[in-house]
C-alpha positions in Angstrom: 75.9 108.7 91.7 75.6 107.2 88.1 76.0 103.5 87.8 79.4 103.8 85.9 80.9 105.9 88.7 79.5 103.4 91.3 81.2 100.6 89.5 84.6 102.5 89.2 84.3 103.4 92.9 83.7 99.7 93.9 86.5 98.4 91.7 88.8 101.0 93.2 87.9 99.5 96.6 88.7 96.0 95.5 91.9 97.1 93.9 93.0 98.8 97.1 92.3 95.6 99.1 94.3 93.5 96.8 97.2 95.9 96.7 97.4 95.9 100.4 97.2 92.1 100.4 100.0 92.0 97.7 102.4 93.9 99.9 103.0 90.9 102.1 106.6 90.6 103.5 107.0 87.7 105.8 103.5 86.2 106.7 102.9 84.0 109.8 101.9 80.4 109.1 98.2 79.8 108.7 96.6 78.0 111.6 99.5 79.0 114.0 101.6 76.1 112.7 99.3 73.3 114.1 98.7 71.7 110.8 99.9 68.3 109.8 102.9 68.4 107.5 100.9 66.2 105.1 97.9 68.6 104.8 98.1 70.4 101.5 95.6 72.9 99.8 96.1 73.6 96.1 94.5 76.6 94.5 94.1 76.1 90.7 93.8 79.5 89.0 92.3 79.3 85.5 91.4 81.8 82.8 94.7 83.7 82.8 95.2 85.8 79.7 98.9 85.1 79.4 101.8 83.2 80.8 103.6 86.5 81.8 104.4 87.1 85.4 103.1 85.0 88.2 100.0 84.6 90.5 100.0 85.7 94.1 97.6 83.8 96.4 96.9 84.8 99.9 95.2 82.3 102.3 93.2 83.6 105.3 92.1 81.5 108.2 89.6 84.0 109.6 87.5 87.0 108.7 90.0 89.1 110.6 92.1 91.2 108.2 90.3 89.7 105.1 90.9 90.6 102.3 93.6 93.3 102.8 96.1 91.4 105.2 97.1 94.7 106.8 98.3 92.9 109.9 100.2 90.1 108.0 97.8 87.5 109.5 97.6 85.5 106.3 100.0 83.4 104.2 100.9 84.4 100.6 102.5 82.2 98.0 103.7 82.9 94.5 103.0 80.5 91.7 104.4 80.3 88.1 101.9 80.2 85.1 102.1 77.5 82.7 99.5 77.1 79.9 97.6 80.1 81.3 97.0 78.1 84.6 98.7 78.7 88.0 98.8 76.3 90.9 99.3 77.9 94.4 100.2 75.4 97.1 99.7 75.8 100.9 101.2 73.1 103.0 101.1 72.1 106.7 97.7 73.8 107.3 95.3 72.9 110.0 91.8 71.8 109.2 89.3 74.7 109.3 87.6 77.4 107.4 89.7 79.4 104.8 89.3 82.0 102.1 91.7 82.9 99.2 92.5 86.2 97.5 94.6 86.2 94.4 95.9 88.3 91.6 97.8 87.9 88.3 101.0 89.9 88.7 101.6 90.2 84.9 104.6 92.5 85.2 106.1 90.7 88.2 106.4 94.0 90.3 104.7 92.5 93.3 102.0 95.0 93.2 98.3 94.8 92.1 98.4 97.4 89.3 95.5 99.9 88.6 94.8 102.6 86.1 94.4 106.3 87.1 90.8 105.7 87.8 91.6 102.8 90.2 90.4 100.2 87.7 92.4 96.9 87.8 95.0 96.5 85.1 95.8 92.9 86.3 93.4 90.0 86.9 92.2 89.1 90.4 89.8 86.8 92.2 88.5 85.1 95.3 87.8 81.6 96.3 84.3 80.3 95.6 84.5 82.8 92.7 82.9 85.1 95.2 81.1 88.0 93.5 82.4 91.6 93.8 79.3 93.8 93.8 81.0 97.2 94.1 83.3 96.0 96.8 85.3 93.0 97.8 83.3 90.0 99.1 83.4 89.3 102.8 85.1 86.3 104.3 81.8 84.2 104.5 81.1 84.6 100.7 84.8 83.4 99.9 85.2 80.8 102.6 85.3 77.1 102.3 86.1 74.1 104.7 89.4 72.2 104.6 89.2 68.9 106.4 92.9 68.0 106.0 94.8 65.8 103.6 95.2 67.0 100.1 92.5 69.2 98.6 92.2 71.3 95.5 89.9 74.3 94.7 89.3 75.9 91.3 89.1 79.6 90.9 88.6 81.8 87.9 90.5 85.1 87.2 88.6 88.4 86.4 89.9 91.1 84.2 
């Protein structure tokens, strides 16, 4: 398959994973609710191309269901955009290893929109700015340690 078709196919897989993750209804608390109420993880999303819409961040506590969240095992929050930056906040989480998936929902429809080829029309990304070589990264590539307290991670959006 030519490189352009491989790239399109890979981006289509990423888009599908983000779309499934975006269709969260009511998510269970990360860490089974065993986290200290004082524990807070902030995800600073930078590089947004506009202040339109919002950013939807999903926090995973294990590789299970990452990055699609089919079984609603992760927690999703929505953050407003101010000055082309969004700050997603997760509270009362237990210390552990986590990974984040996010997308810029520019039209506020709750979906990760793609064109007819499956190419993303909205920005997306992963914690650690994990690379997306023809497919979504695995949990290990996007994971980071949270030891408790208040912590912030910085992620960059891709369009």
